[in-house]
C-alpha positions in Angstrom: 16.2 -1.1 -14.7 14.7 1.1 -12.1 15.2 4.3 -14.1 13.6 2.5 -17.3 10.6 1.5 -15.0 10.0 4.9 -13.9 10.1 6.4 -17.4 7.5 4.0 -18.4 5.2 5.0 -15.5 6.1 1.9 -13.5 6.2 3.5 -10.0 4.5 4.1 -6.9 6.6 6.8 -4.8 9.0 9.1 -6.8 11.1 11.8 -5.4 11.5 15.1 -7.3 14.6 17.2 -6.4 13.4 20.5 -5.0 16.4 22.3 -7.0 18.4 21.9 -10.1 20.9 18.9 -10.1 23.1 17.2 -12.6 20.7 14.4 -13.2 17.6 14.0 -15.3 14.3 13.7 -13.4 14.0 9.9 -13.8 17.6 9.3 -13.1 17.5 11.4 -10.1 14.3 9.4 -8.8 15.9 6.0 -9.6 19.1 7.2 -7.5 17.2 8.4 -4.6 15.1 5.4 -4.4 18.1 3.2 -4.3 19.7 5.4 -1.5 16.4 5.1 0.4 16.4 1.3 -0.1 19.8 1.0 1.1 19.2 2.7 4.1 16.1 0.5 4.7 18.1 -2.6 4.2 20.9 -1.4 6.5 18.4 -1.4 9.4 16.3 -4.4 8.3 15.7 -7.7 10.5 15.9 -10.6 8.1 13.1 -13.3 7.7 12.9 -16.3 6.1 9.3 -17.8 5.6 9.2 -21.6 5.1 7.2 -23.4 2.4 4.1 -24.3 4.5 3.9 -20.8 6.1 4.3 -19.3 2.5 1.6 -21.5 1.1 -1.0 -20.8 4.0 -0.4 -17.1 3.6 -1.0 -17.3 -0.1 -4.0 -19.5 0.4 -5.6 -17.2 3.0 -5.0 -14.0 0.8 -6.6 -15.9 -2.1 -9.7 -16.5 -0.1 -9.9 -12.7 1.1 -7.6 -9.9 1.7 -7.0 -8.7 5.2 -10.2 -6.7 6.6 -8.7 -5.0 9.5 -7.4 -1.2 9.0 -3.7 -1.1 7.9 -1.7 -0.6 11.0 1.9 0.2 11.7 2.0 -2.3 14.5 1.6 -5.4 12.1 5.2 -5.4 10.7 7.3 -7.8 12.9 10.1 -4.9 12.9 10.1 -1.3 11.7 12.5 -2.3 8.9 12.7 -5.7 7.4 13.6 -8.0 4.5 11.4 -11.1 4.1 12.3 -14.2 1.7 9.8 -16.7 0.8 10.4 -20.3 0.1 8.0 -20.1 -3.1 6.7 -17.2 -5.0 3.9 -15.3 -3.4 2.8 -13.9 -6.9 4.2 -13.3 -10.3 4.3 -10.2 -12.5 3.2 -11.7 -15.9 3.6 -9.5 -19.1 2.8 -10.6 -22.6 5.3 -9.4 -25.1 5.1 -9.4 -28.9 8.2 -11.1 -30.7 10.1 -10.3 -33.9 8.2 -13.1 -35.6 4.9 -11.5 -34.8 3.9 -14.1 -32.2 3.2 -13.5 -28.3 4.9 -15.0 -25.4 4.0 -14.5 -21.8 6.8 -14.0 -19.4 6.1 -14.6 -15.6 8.4 -13.1 -13.0 8.1 -14.6 -9.8 7.9 -12.4 -6.5 10.1 -14.1 -3.8 10.9 -11.2 -1.4 9.8 -8.1 0.1 11.6 -5.3 2.2 9.7 -2.6 4.1 10.0 0.4 6.4 7.5 2.9 8.0 6.7 5.9 6.1 6.1 8.8 8.3 6.5 11.8 5.7 9.9 12.9 7.2 11.9 11.5 4.2 12.3 15.0 3.0 16.0 15.0 2.2 18.0 12.2 0.2 21.7 12.6 -0.6 21.8 16.0 0.5 19.0 17.3 -1.8 15.5 18.5 -0.5 12.8 16.4 -2.2 9.2 16.3 -2.9 7.6 12.8 -2.9 4.8 12.0 -5.4 2.7 9.0 -4.9 0.9 7.3 -7.8 -2.5 5.5 -6.8 -5.6 4.4 -8.4 -6.9 8.1 -8.1 -3.9 9.5 -10.0 -0.8 11.2 -8.9 -0.8 13.1 -5.7 1.6 14.8 -3.4 1.6 13.1 0.0 0.8 15.4 3.1 3.6 15.7 5.6 1.4 13.9 8.0 0.7 10.7 5.9 1.8 7.4 7.9 1.9 4.2 6.2 4.1 1.0 5.4 6.5 1.3 2.4 7.0 -2.1 0.6 9.7 -3.1 -2.2 9.0 -6.4 -4.0 12.1 -8.5 -5.6 12.3 -11.1 -8.1 14.9 -13.6 -8.2 18.0 -12.9 -10.6 17.7 -14.5 -14.0 20.3 -16.9 -13.2 18.1 -18.7 -10.5 16.4 -20.9 -13.0 16.2 -24.2 -11.1 13.4 -26.3 -12.5 13.1 -24.0 -15.5 13.5 -25.8 -19.0 16.5 -24.4 -20.6 14.7 -23.4 -23.8 11.8 -21.8 -21.9 11.4 -18.1 -22.9 12.1 -15.9 -19.6 12.5 -12.5 -21.2 12.3 -10.6 -24.5 15.3 -8.7 -25.9 15.3 -5.4 -27.5 15.4 -6.9 -30.8 12.0 -8.7 -30.2 13.7 -12.0 -30.0 12.9 -14.6 -26.9 15.8 -14.9 -24.5 15.8 -18.5 -23.0 16.4 -19.5 -19.5 19.8 -20.8 -20.7 20.7 -17.6 -22.5 19.7 -15.5 -19.6 21.5 -17.6 -17.1 24.8 -17.3 -19.1 24.5 -13.5 -19.4 23.7 -13.2 -15.7 26.8 -15.3 -14.8 29.0 -13.1 -17.2 27.6 -10.0 -15.3 28.3 -11.6 -12.0 31.9 -12.2 -13.0 32.4 -8.9 -14.7 30.9 -6.7 -12.0 30.9 -9.0 -8.6 30.4 -5.8 -6.5 27.2 -4.8 -8.3 25.7 -8.1 -8.6 23.1 -9.2 -6.0 20.8 -12.4 -5.7 17.5 -10.4 -6.0 16.3 -7.9 -8.4 14.0 -4.9 -7.9 10.3 -5.4 -9.2 7.9 -3.1 -7.8 6.9 -1.0 -4.7 4.3 0.8 -3.1 2.9 2.5 0.3 0.1 1.0 2.5 -1.5 4.3 4.0 -2.2 3.8 7.8 -5.9 3.2 8.5 -6.9 2.1 4.9 -8.1 -1.1 3.8 -7.3 -3.6 1.2 -10.5 -3.6 -0.4 -10.5 -6.6 -2.9 -7.1 -6.4 -4.7 -6.7 -8.2 -8.1 -4.6 -11.3 -8.6 -1.2 -10.7 -10.0 -1.1 -6.9 -8.7 1.4 -5.4 -6.4 -1.7 -4.7 -4.0 -2.3 -8.3 -3.8 1.2 -9.2 -3.1 1.0 -6.6 -0.3 -2.0 -8.3 1.2 -0.2 -11.7 1.2 2.8 -10.1 3.2 0.3 -8.4 5.5 -1.4 -11.9 5.9 2.1 -13.2 6.7 2.6 -10.9 9.4 -0.8 -11.6 10.8 -0.1 -15.4 10.8 3.3 -14.7 12.6 1.8 -12.7 15.5 -1.1 -15.3 16.3 -0.3 -16.5 19.8 -1.9 -18.9 22.3 -4.5 -21.3 20.9 -4.4 -19.4 17.6 -0.5 -19.8 17.3 0.3 -21.4 13.8 4.0 -20.7 13.4 7.3 -21.4 15.0 10.6 -19.4 14.7 14.1 -20.5 14.8 16.8 -17.7 15.0 20.1 -18.3 13.2 23.4 -16.2 13.2 26.6 -16.8 11.4 29.4 -18.2 13.7 32.1 -15.6 14.9 34.6 -16.6 12.3 32.1 -16.4 9.5 31.1 -12.9 10.6 34.5 -11.7 10.7 35.1 -13.0 7.3 32.0 -11.5 5.9 32.8 -8.2 7.5 36.4 -8.1 6.0 35.0 -8.9 2.6 32.3 -6.2 3.0 35.1 -3.5 4.1 37.1 -4.2 1.0 34.3 -4.0 -1.4 32.8 -0.9 0.5 29.5 -2.5 1.2 27.5 -2.2 4.2 29.3 -4.3 6.9 26.3 -5.2 8.9 22.8 -5.6 8.1 19.9 -5.5 10.8 21.1 -7.4 13.8 22.8 -10.1 11.9 20.4 -12.9 12.4 17.9 -14.7 10.2 14.6 -15.7 11.8 13.2 -18.6 10.1 9.6 -19.3 10.3 7.1 -22.1 9.2 4.2 -23.7 10.4 4.6 -25.2 13.9 3.8 -29.2 13.9 0.2 -29.1 15.0 -0.7 -26.9 12.0 1.4 -28.4 9.4 -0.2 -30.3 6.5 0.6 -33.8 5.5 3.9 -34.2 3.6 2.4 -36.0 0.9 -0.1 -33.1 0.3 2.9 -30.6 0.5 4.8 -32.8 -2.0 1.9 -32.7 -4.4 1.8 -28.8 -4.4 5.4 -28.5 -4.9 5.3 -31.0 -7.9 2.3 -28.6 -9.4 4.3 -25.4 -8.8 6.6 -24.3 -11.7 8.5 -22.1 -9.5 7.7 -19.0 -11.9 4.2 -18.4 -10.8 2.3 -18.1 -7.4 2.9 -21.4 -5.5 0.1 -24.0 -5.5 -1.6 -24.7 -2.2 -4.9 -26.6 -2.9 -3.5 -29.8 -2.1 -2.7 -28.7 1.4 -5.8 -26.5 2.1 -8.6 -27.5 -0.1 -10.6 -24.7 1.4 -8.8 -21.3 1.9 -8.2 -20.4 5.4 -10.9 -18.0 6.8 -10.4 -14.7 8.8 -11.9 -13.8 12.1 -11.7 -10.9 14.4 -10.8 -11.5 18.1 -10.7 -9.0 20.7 -7.4 -8.4 22.7 -9.0 -7.6 25.9 -12.7 -8.6 26.3 -12.8 -7.4 29.8 -12.8 -4.0 28.6 -15.8 -4.3 26.3 -18.2 -2.4 28.9 -15.7 0.5 28.7 -15.6 0.4 24.8 -11.9 0.7 25.1 -10.4 -2.4 23.4 -8.8 -3.4 20.2 -9.7 -6.5 17.9 -7.0 -8.1 15.9 -7.7 -10.3 12.7 -6.5 -14.1 12.8 -6.3 -16.8 10.0 -7.8 -20.1 10.9 -8.5 -23.3 8.8 -11.0 -26.0 9.4 -9.0 -29.1 8.2 -5.7 -30.1 6.8 -7.3 -33.2 5.0 -6.2 -33.1 1.6 -8.6 -33.9 -1.4 -5.9 -33.2 -4.2 -5.8 -36.1 -6.8 
C-alpha cells in the first residue's frame, strides 16, 4: 500500500539510497519508511484520547489552527502513538466506477504516531540515505540542521465497520466496481487468518513533518495539515494546568501475567516484545469541563464514524485560543515564554 502511494506522489518524506540496491526507488523508500516507523513505535508512549477530549480538539482546530510557532516541546513525549475515540478527520476521495457513476469514499483518521526529526536519520537498514521532503513549494532536500515533528496518520482496518451499513461502499476495486463494507470485512478477516503476523488493527494513510518555528497558517479541512493542527491542539489541551486545566489522565498497565503472555506471543512471532513503557495513558476532559451527557449523546448520534466527529451539540461556539505568559515576573527583562491555551465560554447546548 505504501509503495503504491509513493508511486502516485502521495508522500511527504521519501528516503533515497545513496548507493545501488536490489530494490526499486519506490520499494526502497517504502521499506525504509516502514523500518523507521517500527523504530519510532518501539520507543513510543501510548495515549488514548476519550470522546470529549477528541471532540474539543476537533472543535478548537475547526475554529482556528494553533497560532504559536511549532515547538518540539509540545509533544507529550519524544515518541508517541495516540489513538482517538472518534475520527479527527477523513481522507475523502471520489472514484469513478465501472458503470460510469461516482462514489465518494471517506477514510477516517483515528490515530497518529510521531517522533522528533533532527536530520540525523542518515542511515536506514545499513544504507546511507538522502531524504527528500515534499511541501507546497515543491520537492526539496532538507538541510542537516532542520528540526521538526514527524507525524504518521492511521486509519482503521477495513474490518472495523461498526455502525456502517453492510451495503455501503467503502472502497473501489481494480475492476472499477464498488466494494461494500460487508465484502471488505470478509476480505480483511480472510487476510487476518491467512497472515496473522502481518495483520494489525491500523492502516497507514499519510505523513508529514512540521518544521520547528513554522506556523500552521490556515490549513484546509480534510488535509493532512489540518489533522496535524488537531493533534497539536490535543497536545496543547493536555498540557494546560492550574486554572486552565481541562483534562485528566489515568494510566493503565497490563497485569504481570498478561504482560508475560504478550511477551511470549511476541517472541514466537518475532515481533517487538515491548512498546514504550508498557502503559497506556487514557486522557479525557475533567469533570468540570465535561459537556452535558445529553449533548454528547446527540453528537455521537450525528456522527457516522467515517468522517470528522460531530461536536456542535457540545460546543455550539468553537473554543477560542489565547496566549498566556509562563512567567509574567520576567516581563521587564523581556525574557519570558508565551504558551497558547484553549478556552470555551459555555457548555450549554443549543443543538436541536
